[in-house]
C-alpha positions, -999 to +999 in steps of 0.1 A: +912-158-918+897-129-936+907-094-926+878-069-923+881-031-921+862-013-894+838+000-921+831-036-933+824-047-897+801-018-892+781-027-923+779-063-913+766-054-878+741-029-893+728-056-917+724-081-889+703-055-870+682-046-901+676-082-910+667-093-874+696-118-874+700-119-836+691-144-809+670-122-786+666-087-773+698-088-753+718-098-784+701-070-804+711-044-777+747-058-777+748-053-815+734-018-813+759-009-786+788-023-806+776-004-837+775+028-817+809+023-802+825+016-836+808+047-851+820+069-823+856+056-826+856+061-864+841+096-861+864+109-833+897+091-838+903+089-875 
């Protein structure tokens, strides 16, 4: 199993959104929400 940093995960999610690599609009919204939560955590807690 590969370990990812939060920054790596954030980049991966942003790439999926930018490339349109999601199943449907609900999946896209989930990715966007996840991205926003990770950004908020990184900006406020570290």
